[in-house]
C-alpha positions in Angstrom: -7.1 -4.6 -3.9 -4.6 -6.7 -5.6 -6.8 -5.6 -9.3 -4.5 -2.8 -9.5 -1.5 -4.6 -9.7 0.4 -2.1 -12.5 -0.9 0.9 -10.8 0.4 -0.4 -7.4 3.6 -1.0 -9.0 3.4 2.2 -10.2 2.9 4.0 -6.5 5.3 1.9 -5.3 8.3 2.8 -7.1 7.2 6.8 -6.3 6.4 6.2 -2.6 9.9 3.9 -2.4 11.4 6.8 -1.8 9.1 8.3 0.8 9.6 5.7 3.9 6.7 7.5 6.0 3.8 7.4 3.6 5.2 3.7 2.8 4.9 2.5 6.1 1.2 4.7 6.1 0.2 2.3 2.8 1.3 -0.8 4.9 -0.5 0.2 7.9 -3.8 0.7 6.3 -3.8 -2.0 4.0 -2.9 -4.1 8.0 -6.1 -2.6 9.4 -8.1 -3.5 6.3 -6.9 -7.0 6.8 -8.2 -7.0 10.1 -11.4 -5.1 9.0 -12.1 -8.0 6.0 -11.9 -10.7 9.0 
């Protein structure tokens, strides 16, 4: 997940103006963390 740092940065800047997508993205990351454990 952290391998796409440059790509992730581009998406972060693009979605920073779209809070809803940012929240959905954060929720997806939390879910993935839960399932990894």
